[in-house]
Phi, psi and omega in degrees: 000151177297147178287160176296327179298317178301310183294323178293316177304316179294318179297316178299316179301314179296320182293317179297319180294321176297318180295321178295317179293323178300317179296321177293323181290318178300317181293324179294316178299312181302319180302313182294313179304314180297323179294320177293321179295321179292330179284309189258342186092152188282356174259001184280157178293330178297316181289322179297328179292324187257341186292155181232126177272139179049055181304324182292341183265358179293138177284178187301312183295321183290319179298316178299318181295315182296322175305314180293316182295324180295316178299313183297315181293317183296333184300327180291340184255003192299319181295316183285337184257012179302324179296339180264007176087011177279109184241165176295325177301318178296319180291320176300321182291322177296321177296322176294315180297319180299318182292317180299317178297315179301321181292320182291330175298315178299317181297321177293318177299319180298319178297323180293316181296317184298320179294313182299318179293317182293321179299315178298315179299316181302317180293322178295315179296319178299320178294318179295322176296317180299318179301316180294317179297322178294325179296317177295319181298308180299324180293315183295319178295320178295325183288327185250003178302128177066010179242316182210101185298320183297312180291324176302317180291335177296341183258006180277122179234137176250130182271075176221152182295333183268346186086003183264136178295137181273123180290158179298139180069020178232161174217181182229142174243129179219166179164198180233139172251127182223164176256193179301144178062028174062032169290118186284133186256120174266139176090002176288150181252134174242125187223143171273118185304137178074015179222175174268004181285118186207160179209156176242132183290144180266193188304319180274012179084357184279150175221158176215126169252113183269165168054051176270117178302145180305136179161184180247133190228162165252120177258136182237126175249130183220155175204153181297130181087002181233154176283138180292151177245131184239130176240123185261158171056045175269116183268127174255123181251169185298123180073009185279138170245094187269140180246122179224126175261147176243135174243119184259145178262132183288143177286128179289142177291000000 
């Protein structure tokens, strides 16, 4: 199966392509709107009809809709604004960019879905593999119990993310800390509120908190330049290896 890093990379690539096309579309819309404003004046009904407020704040679907609407509206002014450089070629180009942007939105959504589906399939296969390994383990231990300690120990397997045996009445919390568009965060801190239980994420965003006493906790993930993420009422049960991912939102400058 493709690794999560491969799928995240594909998603980031699609997201960057979409963002570049969105920038191109905004610039094209602004160019057309400005030409209409220069022709009729910014107090005219023509300019009011075509202008867009807070273009940079529009979400993907809104921007796509505005791209189509700008081309449609400007078509009515094309003859009178020819002196300002408003041509059919310019409008055709906006239509092309809008369609390309719309296609990139779909491609990004597909990449997100592919990662989600693959992650679920990977976990299912990992669980199935673990069941088979445990069957082999139990069979081997039964065969060599009280006969050959070295071979018996070869079949001992611990079901934890860290490879460490979970002590009785304790559990483990593991997962990934990421930013927007699945940027994996190194050096993020995950802490159980009100305790000394804490972990720092490594290069691939993974973290592990070992030896968590059985109970219900509030876990907080934080990183420099990002808003903290808080998850309440997370239950840690005896021998449990729980997996929770955190996605942090970047603090705006």
